[in-house]
C-alpha positions, -999 to 999 in steps of 0.1 A, spaced: 443 -219 -74 440 -254 -59 468 -279 -68 462 -304 -95 466 -340 -87 470 -352 -123 500 -375 -118 496 -412 -114 506 -427 -80 529 -457 -77 502 -481 -64 464 -482 -64 465 -479 -26 487 -448 -27 464 -433 -54 433 -439 -34 449 -424 -3 461 -394 -22 427 -389 -38 409 -391 -4 433 -366 11 429 -343 -18 391 -344 -15 392 -339 23 415 -309 19 391 -291 -5 360 -278 13 337 -279 -18 347 -314 -28 341 -325 8 306 -310 6 301 -328 -27 310 -361 -11 291 -357 21 263 -331 18 252 -330 -18 218 -346 -22 202 -328 -52 211 -314 -85 205 -280 -71 232 -286 -45 255 -300 -71 252 -269 -93 259 -246 -64 290 -266 -55 300 -267 -92 297 -229 -94 322 -226 -65 346 -251 -81 345 -231 -113 351 -198 -94 382 -213 -76 395 -230 -107 392 -264 -92 366 -275 -118 395 -281 -142 412 -306 -119 406 -342 -131 396 -354 -97 371 -326 -91 356 -330 -126 353 -368 -122 335 -364 -88 310 -339 -102 303 -362 -132 300 -392 -109 273 -376 -89 253 -367 -120 258 -401 -136 253 -425 -108 235 -408 -79 197 -414 -76 194 -377 -75 216 -371 -105 209 -363 -141 225 -385 -167 220 -360 -195 239 -333 -175 265 -359 -168 269 -364 -205 272 -327 -211 300 -326 -185 317 -356 -201 318 -338 -235 336 -309 -218 364 -331 -204 393 -329 -229 410 -361 -219 387 -383 -199 405 -407 -175 395 -443 -169 373 -434 -139 354 -409 -161 349 -434 -189 337 -462 -166 314 -438 -147 297 -424 -177 293 -459 -193 279 -473 -160 256 -443 -156 240 -448 -190 238 -485 -185 214 -478 -156 195 -451 -175 164 -451 -197 188 -449 -227 212 -478 -221 222 -481 -257 242 -449 -253 265 -469 -230 274 -491 -260 281 -460 -282 304 -446 -255 323 -479 -253 329 -478 -290 340 -442 -287 364 -452 -260 379 -479 -282 382 -456 -312 393 -423 -297 409 -429 -263 444 -442 -255 429 -456 -224 418 -493 -226 387 -507 -209 393 -527 -178 375 -553 -158 353 -525 -144 342 -515 -178 327 -547 -192 301 -556 -166 280 -525 -174 280 -535 -211 269 -570 -204 240 -557 -184 230 -535 -213 232 -563 -238 210 -584 -215 185 -556 -211 183 -550 -248 184 -586 -258 214 -582 -280 227 -618 -278 251 -616 -307 267 -584 -295 270 -598 -260 287 -630 -274 311 -608 -294 321 -589 -263 324 -621 -244 349 -632 -271 369 -600 -266 370 -606 -228 383 -641 -234 409 -628 -258 421 -603 -232 422 -630 -205 397 -612 -183 371 -640 -180 382 -650 -145 372 -617 -130 342 -623 -106 323 -592 -117 326 -601 -153 316 -637 -146 285 -627 -128 273 -602 -154 281 -627 -182 260 -653 -165 232 -628 -159 232 -619 -196 230 -655 -208 202 -663 -182 182 -632 -191 184 -643 -228 173 -679 -219 205 -691 -237 209 -722 -215 234 -739 -239 257 -709 -237 251 -707 -200 260 -743 -195 292 -739 -215 301 -708 -196 294 -724 -162 323 -747 -169 346 -716 -165 330 -706 -132 346 -713 -99 326 -740 -80 326 -719 -49 311 -689 -65 278 -689 -47 264 -659 -66 269 -676 -99 254 -709 -89 224 -692 -73 217 -673 -105 221 -705 -125 194 -723 -105 170 -694 -107 177 -689 -144 170 -726 -152 138 -725 -132 126 -694 -149 134 -708 -184 116 -741 -176 85 -721 -165 84 -707 -200 85 -740 -218 
C-alpha cells in the first residue's frame, strides 16, 4: 500500500514540495495531474487508486475530487458524491467543493456547504474560502447575505486580502449598490488596479441603467 501523507508540514512551502513529490512518485496520480482529460479517464484512474489502496489517502482523494469539481471536463455531482465519502475533509477539500459549486448551475449549494463547514467541521474557512461565496451572493442577488458575510470577514480581520477585496467589490457592483461600494472603496489600496478598473466599469454600467 502506498504511504499516507496525512501529517502537516512545518511550512506551506514544505507542504507544497512534499505534496508535489508524493504525486510525482505515484504513477496514477501523475496521470491524473497530466493526462486526465475526461470523466472516463478519471474513473479509470480512480479504479486503480482504489485497487492499490491509494484512494484513501487524503492527497489522492482531494486530487480526484478537484478534477471533478473544477475541471471543465468534470462532474460536480460526482464531486459531491466523492465529498460525502470523505470522513474528515481537509481545508483543500472544503474550498474545492465550495468553489466547484460556486461555478456550477446550482451555486446555492456552495452556501449550504459553507454553513455545513461552520457547523460540523473543526476546520475554519480561510481567505481562499470567502471569494467563492461572494461570487455566489452576487450571482443570486443576495445582498443581505453578502453584507452579513462581509461583516464576518471584517470581524476576522481578513478584509485586506486582495482576493476577498476584489470579489467583494464585484459583488457590490453587480448588485448596483454604489453607496456600499463607495464605502468599501475607502478600504481598498489605491494601487489596486483591478479594483479601480472594476469600480469605473460598475459605475458606468449603473449610470446606463438610470
